[in-house]
C-alpha positions as CSV (number, residue, x, y, z in Angstrom):
1,M,-33.8,-38.2,155.9
2,N,-34.4,-36.2,159.1
3,S,-37.5,-34.6,157.6
4,K,-38.9,-38.0,156.6
5,V,-38.3,-39.4,160.1
6,T,-39.9,-36.3,161.6
7,D,-42.9,-36.6,159.3
8,F,-43.3,-40.3,160.1
9,L,-43.1,-39.7,163.9
10,R,-45.7,-36.9,163.6
11,K,-48.1,-39.2,161.8
12,F,-47.5,-42.5,163.5
13,G,-45.5,-41.7,166.7
14,S,-48.4,-42.3,169.0
15,L,-49.2,-45.6,167.4
16,V,-45.6,-46.7,167.6
17,G,-45.6,-45.6,171.3
18,L,-48.7,-47.7,172.0
19,L,-47.2,-50.8,170.3
20,L,-44.0,-50.5,172.2
21,L,-45.8,-50.0,175.5
22,C,-47.9,-53.2,174.8
23,L,-44.7,-55.1,173.9
24,I,-43.0,-54.0,177.2
25,L,-46.0,-54.9,179.3
26,T,-46.4,-58.2,177.6
27,I,-42.9,-59.1,178.6
28,A,-43.3,-57.7,182.1
29,S,-46.6,-59.4,182.9
30,D,-48.1,-62.7,181.6
31,K,-51.6,-61.4,182.4
32,F,-51.5,-58.4,180.2
33,M,-52.3,-60.0,176.8
34,S,-55.1,-62.2,178.2
35,I,-58.5,-61.7,176.5
36,K,-60.1,-60.8,179.9
37,N,-57.5,-58.1,180.6
38,I,-57.8,-56.6,177.1
39,M,-61.6,-56.4,177.4
40,N,-61.1,-54.8,180.8
41,V,-58.8,-52.2,179.3
42,L,-61.4,-51.4,176.6
43,R,-64.2,-51.1,179.1
44,Q,-62.2,-48.9,181.4
45,S,-61.0,-46.7,178.6
46,S,-64.4,-46.2,176.9
47,I,-65.5,-43.4,179.3
48,T,-62.3,-41.4,178.9
49,A,-62.5,-42.0,175.1
50,L,-66.0,-40.4,174.9
51,L,-64.8,-37.4,176.9
52,A,-61.6,-37.1,174.9
53,L,-63.6,-37.2,171.6
54,G,-65.8,-34.5,173.0
55,V,-62.9,-32.3,174.1
56,L,-61.0,-32.8,170.8
57,L,-63.2,-30.4,168.9
58,P,-62.6,-27.4,171.2
59,I,-58.9,-28.2,171.1
60,L,-59.0,-28.2,167.3
61,T,-60.4,-24.7,167.3
62,G,-57.6,-23.5,169.6
63,G,-59.7,-23.7,172.7
64,I,-60.3,-26.0,175.6
65,D,-63.2,-27.5,177.6
66,L,-62.4,-28.0,181.3
67,S,-66.0,-28.8,182.2
68,V,-66.5,-32.2,180.6
69,G,-65.8,-34.1,183.8
70,S,-68.3,-32.1,185.8
71,I,-70.9,-32.3,183.0
72,Q,-70.4,-36.0,183.0
73,G,-71.0,-36.1,186.8
74,F,-74.1,-33.9,186.6
75,T,-75.7,-35.7,183.8
76,M,-75.0,-39.0,185.5
77,C,-76.8,-37.8,188.6
78,F,-79.6,-36.2,186.5
79,M,-80.3,-39.5,184.8
80,A,-80.2,-41.5,188.0
81,Y,-82.6,-39.1,189.6
82,M,-85.0,-39.3,186.6
83,V,-85.1,-43.1,186.5
84,V,-84.9,-43.9,190.3
85,T,-86.5,-41.0,192.1
86,A,-88.9,-39.5,189.5
87,K,-89.7,-43.0,188.0
88,F,-89.2,-41.9,184.3
89,N,-89.0,-44.4,181.5
90,S,-85.3,-45.4,181.1
91,F,-85.1,-44.5,177.4
92,L,-86.8,-41.2,177.9
93,A,-84.5,-40.4,180.8
94,I,-81.4,-41.2,178.7
95,F,-82.8,-39.0,175.8
96,L,-83.4,-36.1,178.2
97,T,-80.0,-36.5,179.8
98,L,-78.3,-36.2,176.4
99,I,-80.4,-33.1,175.6
100,V,-79.3,-31.6,179.0
101,G,-75.7,-32.3,178.3
102,A,-75.9,-30.7,174.8
103,L,-77.7,-27.7,176.4
104,I,-74.9,-27.2,179.0
105,G,-72.4,-27.3,176.2
106,Y,-74.5,-24.7,174.3
107,I,-74.3,-22.4,177.4
108,N,-70.5,-22.9,177.4
109,G,-70.5,-21.7,173.8
110,L,-72.7,-18.7,174.5
111,L,-70.5,-17.6,177.4
112,L,-67.7,-17.5,174.9
113,T,-69.4,-16.1,171.9
114,K,-72.0,-13.8,173.4
115,L,-70.5,-12.6,176.6
116,K,-67.1,-12.3,174.8
117,L,-65.1,-13.9,177.5
118,P,-61.4,-13.8,176.6
119,H,-60.9,-17.6,176.4
120,P,-62.9,-20.8,176.8
121,F,-60.6,-21.6,179.7
122,I,-62.6,-19.0,181.7
123,S,-66.1,-20.0,180.7
124,T,-65.6,-23.8,181.0
125,L,-63.8,-23.4,184.3
126,G,-66.8,-21.6,185.6
127,M,-69.1,-24.3,184.2
128,L,-66.9,-26.9,185.9
129,N,-67.9,-25.6,189.2
130,I,-71.5,-24.9,188.3
131,A,-72.2,-28.4,187.0
132,R,-70.4,-30.0,190.0
133,G,-72.5,-27.9,192.3
134,M,-75.7,-28.9,190.5
135,A,-74.8,-32.5,190.8
136,L,-74.4,-32.1,194.6
137,I,-77.8,-30.2,194.8
138,I,-79.8,-32.8,192.7
139,T,-78.5,-35.7,194.8
140,N,-78.2,-33.9,198.1
141,G,-74.6,-35.1,198.2
142,M,-75.6,-38.7,198.3
143,P,-75.4,-41.4,195.5
144,I,-78.6,-42.5,193.8
145,S,-78.3,-46.3,193.1
146,G,-80.5,-49.1,191.8
147,L,-80.6,-48.3,188.1
148,P,-82.7,-50.4,185.7
149,L,-81.1,-53.2,183.6
150,E,-81.2,-51.4,180.3
151,V,-79.1,-48.5,181.8
152,R,-76.7,-50.9,183.4
153,W,-76.2,-52.8,180.2
154,L,-74.7,-49.7,178.5
155,G,-71.9,-49.6,181.1
156,S,-71.3,-53.3,181.9
157,G,-73.0,-55.3,179.1
158,D,-71.5,-57.0,176.1
159,I,-72.2,-57.2,172.3
160,A,-70.8,-60.3,170.7
161,G,-68.2,-60.6,173.4
162,F,-67.1,-57.0,173.3
163,P,-68.0,-54.4,175.9
164,A,-71.1,-52.5,174.8
165,S,-69.4,-49.2,175.9
166,A,-66.4,-50.0,173.6
167,V,-68.8,-50.7,170.7
168,L,-70.5,-47.3,171.4
169,V,-67.1,-45.6,171.3
170,V,-66.4,-47.1,167.9
171,L,-69.7,-45.9,166.5
172,M,-69.1,-42.4,167.9
173,C,-65.6,-42.4,166.4
174,F,-67.0,-43.3,163.0
175,V,-69.6,-40.5,163.2
176,Y,-67.0,-37.9,164.3
177,Y,-64.5,-39.1,161.7
178,V,-67.0,-38.4,159.0
179,I,-68.0,-35.1,160.5
180,L,-64.4,-33.8,160.8
181,N,-63.1,-35.2,157.4
182,H,-66.0,-35.1,155.1
183,T,-68.2,-32.1,156.0
184,P,-67.9,-28.3,155.7
185,F,-68.3,-28.1,159.5
186,G,-65.2,-30.2,160.0
187,R,-63.2,-28.0,157.6
188,Y,-64.4,-24.9,159.5
189,V,-63.3,-26.4,162.8
190,Y,-59.7,-27.0,161.5
191,S,-59.6,-23.7,159.7
192,I,-60.5,-21.8,162.9
193,G,-57.7,-23.6,164.8
194,G,-55.2,-23.0,162.0
195,S,-55.9,-19.3,161.6
196,R,-58.9,-17.6,163.2
197,E,-58.5,-14.4,161.2
198,A,-58.1,-16.3,157.9
199,A,-61.3,-18.3,158.7
200,R,-63.2,-15.1,159.4
201,L,-62.0,-13.5,156.1
202,S,-63.1,-16.7,154.3
203,G,-66.6,-16.2,155.5
204,V,-66.7,-18.8,158.3
205,N,-69.3,-18.0,161.0
206,I,-66.9,-18.5,163.9
207,A,-69.4,-18.0,166.7
208,R,-71.8,-20.6,165.2
209,V,-69.0,-23.2,164.7
210,E,-67.8,-22.6,168.3
211,N,-71.3,-23.0,169.7
212,L,-71.7,-26.3,167.9
213,V,-68.3,-27.4,169.0
214,F,-69.3,-27.0,172.7
215,V,-72.7,-28.5,172.1
216,S,-70.9,-31.6,170.8
217,S,-68.6,-31.6,173.8
218,G,-71.5,-31.4,176.2
219,F,-73.4,-34.1,174.4
220,L,-70.5,-36.6,174.5
221,S,-70.0,-35.8,178.2
222,A,-73.6,-36.8,178.8
223,V,-73.0,-40.0,176.8
224,A,-70.0,-40.7,179.1
225,G,-72.2,-40.0,182.1
226,V,-74.8,-42.5,181.0
227,V,-72.2,-45.1,180.4
228,L,-70.5,-44.6,183.7
229,A,-73.8,-44.7,185.5
230,G,-74.5,-48.0,183.9
231,R,-71.1,-49.3,184.9
232,V,-71.3,-48.5,188.6
233,N,-75.1,-48.8,188.9
234,S,-75.6,-45.4,190.4
235,G,-75.2,-41.7,190.0
236,Y,-72.9,-40.0,192.5
237,P,-72.0,-36.3,192.6
238,L,-68.2,-36.6,192.6
239,A,-68.2,-38.8,189.4
240,G,-65.8,-37.5,186.8
241,L,-63.7,-35.5,189.2
242,G,-60.5,-34.7,187.3
243,A,-61.7,-36.7,184.2
244,E,-61.3,-33.6,182.1
245,L,-57.5,-33.8,182.6
246,D,-57.5,-37.4,181.4
247,A,-59.6,-36.5,178.4
248,I,-57.3,-33.6,177.4
249,A,-54.3,-35.7,178.0
250,G,-55.6,-38.4,175.7
251,A,-56.2,-36.0,172.9
252,V,-52.8,-34.4,173.3
253,I,-50.9,-37.7,173.6
254,G,-52.7,-38.7,170.4
255,G,-51.3,-35.8,168.5
256,A,-53.8,-33.0,169.0
257,S,-52.1,-29.6,169.3
258,L,-53.1,-27.2,172.1
259,F,-52.3,-24.5,169.6
260,G,-55.3,-25.6,167.5
261,G,-55.7,-26.9,163.9
262,E,-54.1,-30.3,164.4
263,G,-55.6,-33.6,165.7
264,T,-57.5,-36.6,164.6
265,V,-60.2,-38.9,165.9
266,V,-57.9,-42.0,165.4
267,G,-55.0,-40.3,167.1
268,T,-57.1,-39.3,170.1
269,M,-58.3,-42.9,170.5
270,I,-54.7,-44.1,170.4
271,G,-53.8,-41.5,173.0
272,V,-56.6,-42.7,175.2
273,L,-55.5,-46.3,174.8
274,I,-51.9,-45.4,175.7
275,M,-53.2,-44.0,179.0
276,G,-55.5,-46.9,179.6
277,V,-52.8,-49.5,178.8
278,L,-50.3,-47.6,180.9
279,R,-52.6,-47.5,183.9
280,N,-53.6,-51.1,183.5
281,G,-50.0,-52.2,183.2
282,L,-48.9,-50.3,186.2
283,N,-51.8,-52.0,188.2
284,L,-50.6,-55.4,187.0
285,L,-47.1,-54.6,188.1
286,N,-48.5,-53.5,191.5
287,V,-47.2,-49.9,191.2
288,S,-48.7,-47.5,193.8
289,P,-51.6,-45.4,192.5
290,F,-49.7,-42.3,193.8
291,W,-46.8,-43.1,191.5
292,Q,-49.2,-43.9,188.6
293,T,-50.5,-40.3,188.9
294,V,-46.9,-39.1,188.7
295,V,-46.1,-41.2,185.6
296,I,-49.3,-40.1,183.8
297,G,-48.4,-36.5,184.5
298,M,-44.9,-36.9,183.1
299,V,-46.3,-38.5,179.9
300,V,-48.6,-35.6,179.4
301,V,-45.8,-33.0,179.9
302,L,-43.7,-35.0,177.5
303,A,-46.4,-35.0,174.9
304,V,-46.9,-31.2,175.1
305,W,-43.2,-30.7,175.0
306,V,-42.9,-32.8,171.8
307,D,-45.7,-30.7,170.3
308,V,-43.9,-27.5,171.1
309,L,-40.6,-28.8,169.7
310,R,-42.4,-29.9,166.5
311,R,-44.1,-26.5,166.1
312,T,-40.8,-24.7,166.6
313,S,-39.1,-26.9,164.1
314,E,-41.8,-26.3,161.5
315,Y,-41.6,-22.6,162.1
316,N,-37.9,-22.5,161.7
317,A,-38.1,-24.6,158.5
318,A,-40.7,-22.3,157.0
319,K,-38.6,-19.2,158.0
320,K,-35.5,-20.6,156.2
321,K,-37.5,-21.1,153.0
322,I,-38.6,-17.5,153.1
């Protein structure tokens, strides 16, 4: 019975947590379940969702990407500079911004695979500072505002009553679900996180997979940058400061293991929604932003602790069978 309960919580624990949280907040605040508030939660969570989806792949390989928030900030400023200062066509500017994000991700991959840095923590920590510095340089430390309507629509527009950014997240989730579950690349990502040596002996080109993983992370960071720029109608160099922590937290709360090899797109989105709903609920209950930070931190620590306990339990169970 205990093993069945453990297996159930492993698969559906984050979903149960989200439903319980929604139930509690519905009782605590009559505004929580209003359509307006739900749409607000979806709009606010969409940017974190894109970053979390991007950082999920490095986590699945047993790595990490600490640069996603800074890449988001830089690409946001890059696009704003292109459309406002350089007068580029909006769609061309968005396309170039996505290419730049993917290129920065590729550089992250090369720092790991070609320079043989010991862990992506080091390479992406360096890129965190480089991208943030480039954002300050390109804007001279000042926001660039006055974006065209088509850019603003991505961040603040609607599609059939739903936030356009949330619809974009759903499309990205579908694409990445297919990639991770129905392609050889997805199997390689999980296998590297499960056992790097076994993946290597099976003929997996680990360097190529890791490069593509970071390209994907950089690309989605740029998508998040475009969406955020549209939402606030500007590009400002400090955008995304600390966003990488929210993204990693969303993935971990949703069941992704920092040890690698475990995690899903659906679980990551549930984790992001837990954070978004929690922040929204605390705002509705007039909880101080300072205490909100404390609560979110405690939730993240709890999620990692549960992952460690589960790993230890699985290891002990396997040891007993032997």
